N, C-alpha and C positions, 0 to 999 in steps of 0.2 A: 083791627086793621094791621097793627104792627106785627102781630104774631105771624101773619102770612109773609111779611117781608123778612122775618128772622131766618127762615129756612134759606132764603136767597143770600142774605148777608153773611151766613156762615160758610158759604161756598168760597174756597180760597181764591177763585178767579175774580170774585167781587169784593171779598173781605180786605185783602191787602191793597188794592187800588183805592178803595173807599178810605182806608186808614191814611194813606198818603195824601189823598185829596183833602180830607179834613185838616190834616196837619199843614198842608200847603196853603190853606185858606186863613190861617191864623194871622198873617200880617195885615189882613184887611180890617182887623179889630183895633189896630193901633194908628199912630199918627199918619197923616196924609189922607187916610180914608175915613177914619173915625166911625167905623161900624162896630161900636163896642158891644152891641147886642149879639153879635155873632159868637163871641167867645163862650158864653154859657151854652149856646146851642151846639157848638163844636165839641165842647167838653162833654156834654150829655151824650152826644152821638158816639164819642170816643169811648166813654164808659160803657155804653150799651154794646158796642162792638167787643169790648173786653169781656163783658159778661156772656156773650154768645160763644166765645172760644176761650174759656179761662185757662186752658192748658198753655196758651201762647201769651199769657198776660205780660210777662216781662219782655219778651221779644217784641210784642206789639207796642208796648209802651216805649221801648228803646227806638223803634222805627218811627213812631209818632214824634217823639222828642227830637230825634235827629233831623227829621224832615222839617218840623216846625222851627227849630232853632236855626237851621241852615237857611230857611226862607226869611227868617227875621233878621239874621245877621249879615245880610248882603253888604251892608255899609262898612263892615270891618275891613274888608279888602281895600276899600277906598282909603280908610284911615291908615292902614298899614303901608300901602303902596304909595299913594299920592301925597298924603300929609307927612308921614314920617320918612318916606324915601326908601323903604325896604324893597329889595328886588322881588319880582314875582316868584322867583325860585323859593323864597321863604314866606312870602305873604299868602300865597294860595294854600299851602299845607297848614299854616297857622290859622287861616280863616276856617278851615274844615275841622281842625283839631278842637277848637273851643266848643262847637256844637256837639261833636262826638263825645267830649267829656261831660258836658251838661246834660246830655241825653241819658247818662247813667242814673241821674236822680229820679226821673219818672219811672225808669225800669226798676230801680230798687224799691220805690214806693209801691208799685203794683205787684212786685214779687212778694213784698211783705204783706200786702193786703190779701193776696191769695194764699199765702203759706202760713200765716200766723192765725191761730184759732181765736177769733173774737166774735162774740155773739152779736147778731144784728138786732137792733131794737125794733 
């Protein structure tokens, strides 16, 4: 069944929006919603998407990480602006700078996974 879906998932018009959709769904696994069972499903779907287009592993992982961290860190702007009194001129770029930096870690991880020769057991 999934092999029939794979040819559709590989198409760029569906691949990139699915990647963003899966990443944007990660906050539902945490506090306030507590749908913890979503995270393994999202990660499995993410890895499957990476396996379908291994050439774009690092860029896909960066986009996934950037979208997921941005969706999860919505509260940082409130902490910087409302609690600490930082003006929006500084709070907004700093809010997006942290997810952009943290998204480098999944990108590096998947780049290493695809470029280092390691035997699969």
